[in-house]
C-alpha positions as CSV (number, residue, x, y, z in Angstrom):
1,M,37.0,-5.4,-25.4
2,G,33.6,-4.1,-26.7
3,R,29.8,-5.5,-26.2
4,I,29.1,-8.0,-28.9
5,Q,26.3,-5.7,-31.2
6,S,23.3,-8.7,-32.6
7,Q,20.6,-8.1,-34.9
8,Y,18.4,-9.2,-32.1
9,D,19.3,-6.7,-29.4
10,A,16.9,-4.1,-30.3
11,E,13.7,-6.5,-30.1
12,I,15.3,-8.3,-27.1
13,Q,15.0,-4.6,-25.8
14,K,11.8,-3.9,-26.8
15,L,10.8,-7.5,-24.8
16,E,12.3,-6.5,-21.7
17,D,10.9,-3.1,-21.5
18,S,7.7,-4.4,-22.1
19,I,8.3,-7.1,-19.4
20,Y,9.0,-4.4,-16.9
21,G,6.0,-2.6,-17.8
22,L,4.4,-5.6,-16.6
23,R,5.6,-6.7,-13.2
24,Q,5.3,-3.1,-12.5
25,K,1.3,-2.9,-13.4
26,L,1.1,-6.9,-12.0
27,S,2.8,-5.6,-8.7
28,E,0.3,-2.2,-8.7
29,L,-2.9,-4.1,-9.0
30,L,-1.5,-7.1,-6.4
31,Q,-0.9,-4.0,-3.7
32,K,-4.4,-3.3,-4.5
33,K,-6.2,-6.3,-4.1
34,A,-4.1,-7.0,-0.9
35,E,-5.6,-3.4,0.8
36,E,-8.6,-4.9,-0.7
37,L,-9.1,-8.4,1.1
38,C,-7.4,-7.1,4.2
39,E,-9.7,-6.7,7.2
40,F,-7.9,-3.9,8.6
41,R,-6.8,-0.8,7.3
42,V,-3.6,1.7,8.1
43,G,-3.3,3.1,11.6
44,D,-6.5,1.2,13.0
45,K,-5.7,-0.5,16.5
46,V,-5.6,-4.2,16.7
47,T,-5.7,-6.8,19.0
48,D,-4.4,-10.7,19.1
49,R,-5.7,-13.5,21.2
50,S,-2.9,-12.9,23.8
51,G,-4.1,-9.3,24.3
52,R,-1.1,-7.5,22.5
53,I,-2.6,-4.5,21.1
54,G,-0.9,-2.7,18.0
55,E,-1.6,-0.2,15.3
56,V,-1.5,-1.4,11.6
57,V,1.6,0.3,10.2
58,N,1.4,-1.2,6.3
59,I,-0.5,-4.1,4.1
60,S,1.5,-6.0,1.5
61,A,0.5,-8.4,-1.1
62,G,1.5,-12.0,0.5
63,Y,2.0,-15.1,-2.2
64,A,-0.6,-15.0,-4.7
65,G,-1.6,-11.7,-3.1
66,S,-3.4,-12.5,-0.2
67,P,-2.9,-9.6,1.9
68,R,-0.7,-9.4,5.2
69,F,0.4,-6.7,7.3
70,N,2.1,-5.3,10.0
71,V,1.5,-4.1,13.4
72,R,3.7,-2.0,15.5
73,L,2.8,-3.1,19.5
74,Y,2.0,-0.8,21.8
75,K,4.5,-0.3,25.0
76,K,3.2,-0.8,28.9
77,D,3.0,2.4,29.4
78,G,0.7,3.4,26.2
79,R,3.1,5.0,24.5
80,L,3.5,3.2,20.1
81,G,7.1,1.2,20.4
82,Q,9.0,1.2,17.4
83,R,9.4,-2.3,16.3
84,I,7.5,-3.4,13.8
85,T,6.2,-7.1,13.9
86,E,4.6,-9.1,11.2
87,A,1.2,-10.4,11.7
88,Y,0.2,-13.5,11.2
89,S,-3.5,-15.1,10.9
90,F,-3.2,-17.6,13.2
91,D,-2.7,-14.8,15.7
92,G,-6.2,-13.9,15.9
93,W,-5.5,-10.7,15.0
94,E,-8.9,-8.6,15.5
95,K,-10.0,-5.1,15.8
96,P,-11.1,-4.2,19.6
97,N,-14.4,-4.0,20.9
């Protein structure tokens, strides 16, 4: 059985294409907003209040465009670890002195 055609198919497809384009644009703007509002940049060395030290590996838009970022922590031997950790503001991340 084939797909049933309707007189509304072309208009529906046009609207779906418009929605897709708008979602892409919204995603790009939320990302730019998050990068602008985040106090860190990718590659920054950061530390939390418990003394963990890491490097910011990416910044993304969280809920309502608020910035969030991920960190790769340094190992005890000083090498950068492979594990990526989501950083939360309540951990008190800041740039070391």
